[in-house]
C-alpha positions in Angstrom: -18.3 52.5 20.5 -18.1 53.6 17.0 -20.3 56.2 15.2 -23.2 53.8 14.5 -23.2 52.3 18.1 -21.9 48.8 17.2 -18.3 47.8 18.0 -18.6 44.1 18.4 -20.5 41.2 16.9 -23.8 40.9 18.5 -26.8 38.6 18.3 -30.4 39.7 18.9 -33.7 38.0 18.7 -36.6 40.0 17.2 -40.3 39.5 16.6 -42.7 41.6 14.8 -46.2 41.2 16.2 -48.0 38.3 14.7 -44.8 36.8 13.1 -42.3 34.2 14.1 -39.2 35.5 15.9 -36.0 35.9 13.9 -32.3 35.9 14.8 -30.4 39.0 13.8 -26.6 39.0 13.9 -24.7 42.3 13.6 -21.0 42.1 12.6 -19.2 45.5 12.5 -16.8 45.9 9.6 -15.5 49.4 10.6 -16.2 52.9 9.5 -20.0 52.6 10.1 -20.3 49.4 8.0 -22.0 46.3 9.2 -22.9 42.9 7.9 -26.5 42.1 9.1 -27.6 38.5 9.0 -31.3 37.9 9.1 -31.7 34.1 9.3 -29.8 32.8 6.3 -29.8 36.2 4.4 -26.8 38.5 4.8 -26.9 42.2 3.9 -24.1 44.8 3.8 -25.2 48.0 5.6 -23.5 51.3 5.9 -24.9 53.3 8.8 -24.4 57.0 9.7 -26.0 58.5 12.8 -27.6 61.8 11.7 -29.5 62.5 14.9 -30.2 61.2 18.4 -32.6 58.6 17.1 -32.0 58.7 13.4 -29.7 56.8 11.1 -29.0 57.2 7.4 -28.4 53.6 6.1 -27.5 52.0 2.9 -28.7 48.4 2.6 -27.3 46.5 -0.3 -26.7 49.9 -2.0 -30.2 51.3 -1.4 -30.5 54.4 0.8 -33.0 54.5 3.7 -33.7 56.8 6.6 -34.3 54.9 9.9 -35.8 56.7 12.9 -36.1 54.6 16.1 -37.2 54.8 19.6 -36.5 52.2 22.3 -39.4 51.4 24.7 -37.9 48.8 26.9 -37.6 45.6 24.8 -39.8 47.1 22.1 -38.4 49.2 19.4 -40.5 51.5 17.3 -38.9 51.8 13.9 -39.8 54.2 11.2 -38.2 53.1 8.0 -39.0 55.2 4.9 -42.2 56.5 6.6 -43.4 53.0 7.5 -43.8 52.2 11.3 -42.9 48.8 12.6 -42.9 47.7 16.2 -40.4 45.0 17.0 -39.7 43.2 20.2 -35.9 43.0 20.4 -33.8 41.3 23.0 -30.1 40.4 23.2 -28.9 36.9 23.8 -29.0 37.2 27.6 -32.6 38.5 27.8 -33.6 35.8 25.2 -32.3 33.0 27.4 -34.0 34.7 30.4 -37.2 34.7 28.5 -36.7 31.1 27.4 -36.9 30.2 31.1 -40.3 31.9 31.2 -42.8 32.3 28.4 -40.5 33.2 25.5 -42.1 34.4 22.3 -44.9 31.9 22.3 -48.3 33.3 21.1 -50.4 30.1 20.9 -52.4 28.4 23.6 -52.1 29.0 27.3 -49.1 31.1 28.3 -47.5 30.1 31.6 -45.1 32.7 33.0 -42.6 31.3 35.5 -39.7 32.8 37.5 -36.6 32.6 35.4 -34.4 32.3 38.5 -34.8 32.7 42.3 -35.8 36.2 43.2 -38.3 38.6 44.8 -41.5 39.8 43.3 -41.3 43.6 43.4 -44.4 44.5 41.4 -47.5 42.6 40.2 -48.8 44.7 37.2 -52.1 42.8 36.6 -55.0 41.4 38.5 -56.9 38.1 38.2 -59.4 38.4 35.3 -57.6 41.3 33.6 -57.5 41.4 29.9 -53.9 41.9 28.7 -52.4 42.8 25.4 -49.3 41.2 23.8 -46.1 42.7 25.2 -47.8 44.1 28.3 -45.9 43.7 31.6 -47.3 41.2 34.0 -44.8 40.9 36.9 -41.5 42.5 37.8 -39.0 40.2 39.6 -35.7 41.2 41.1 -33.0 38.6 40.6 -29.3 39.0 40.8 -29.7 42.7 41.7 -31.6 43.4 38.5 -35.2 44.0 37.9 -36.8 42.0 35.0 -40.2 42.7 33.7 -41.9 39.6 32.5 -44.3 40.3 29.7 -47.2 38.6 28.1 -46.5 37.2 24.7 -50.1 37.1 23.7 -53.3 39.0 24.2 -55.7 37.3 26.6 -57.1 37.0 30.0 -55.2 36.5 33.3 -56.7 33.2 34.5 -54.3 32.4 37.3 -52.2 34.8 39.4 -49.9 33.3 42.0 -47.4 36.2 42.2 -47.6 38.4 45.3 -45.6 41.5 45.8 -42.8 41.1 48.3 -42.8 37.3 48.1 -39.7 35.4 47.2 -39.9 32.7 44.5 -37.8 29.8 43.4 -36.6 29.2 39.8 -39.5 28.0 37.6 -42.2 29.0 40.2 -45.5 29.5 38.5 -46.4 33.2 38.5 -49.1 34.0 36.0 -51.2 32.2 33.4 -52.8 34.0 30.4 -55.3 32.3 28.2 
């Protein structure tokens, strides 16, 4: 790993609340330099870690301070004193979410098991009001625990997940409306 934390080309999927998700590709160029592709726009970025959770970055020649905190899949970014909360997942987690509810925020949200596994925690009850990004169910699959989150604010109208039960791939777990 180099000084900025990136040592290989990486693709992420990110969504700011209320906006469509974007694909972000990071391509290290060496010595703290990256090419960051946001959709069809490419930016040259020089990044220098100046603290545990702080980077000094140059984006297309303009200097910025970026403070960040990782809270699971959500990142809290403070860029030039402006806070932004971004849901960020790598390619593997994005595909896993694609098997469940993904980033959808419209209509009824159906959360299904991304693969066979065991329900280790049910984090909501029938009738609960949930917020976007709130954890609903934790499933253990392939020796990893994955928290399935709500992609929208709403009410839990169906709850089929039960702690300790085993489920098959695509088993219906929770519906949020």
